[in-house]
VONUVO-592931 format. One record per residue (C-alpha): chain; x, y, z. Coordinates in steps of 0.02 Angstrom, whole numbers, plus 50000, padded with zeros to 5 digits. Layout:
<nodes>
A,X,Y,Z
...
</nodes>
This chain:
<nodes>
A,53822,49657,50353
A,53919,49772,50466
A,53842,49836,50628
A,53801,50020,50622
A,53806,50142,50766
A,53631,50217,50762
A,53637,50299,50934
A,53680,50477,50875
A,53542,50472,50744
A,53416,50408,50872
A,53463,50541,50999
A,53455,50678,50866
A,53284,50620,50807
A,53222,50610,50986
A,53280,50788,51023
A,53202,50850,50861
A,53036,50765,50901
A,53032,50833,51079
A,53076,51006,51016
A,52939,51005,50885
A,52808,50940,51006
A,52859,51065,51140
A,52862,51209,51018
A,52695,51160,50944
A,52617,51144,51117
A,52688,51313,51169
A,52622,51396,51011
A,52451,51315,51031
A,52438,51370,51212
A,52482,51548,51164
A,52353,51548,51023
A,52214,51481,51133
A,52266,51577,51291
A,52270,51415,51390
A,52355,51423,51557
A,52363,51612,51560
A,52306,51678,51726
A,52192,51828,51719
A,52292,51979,51765
A,52216,52093,51893
A,52214,52274,51846
A,52306,52381,51969
A,52222,52549,51994
A,52325,52677,52084
A,52223,52812,52164
A,52301,52980,52192
A,52215,53099,52310
A,52152,53251,52219
A,52195,53414,52303
</nodes>
């Protein structure tokens, strides 16, 4: 049997796995609104004349 260079395939599969997990986590956080700080409402008051 001849030795095969599996390093490029392993790196590609690692990058694909990390990308899928990161994308899935990002999507899930956006769907559940996790980690989103409540935004304060800025009210600008103008003096009435």
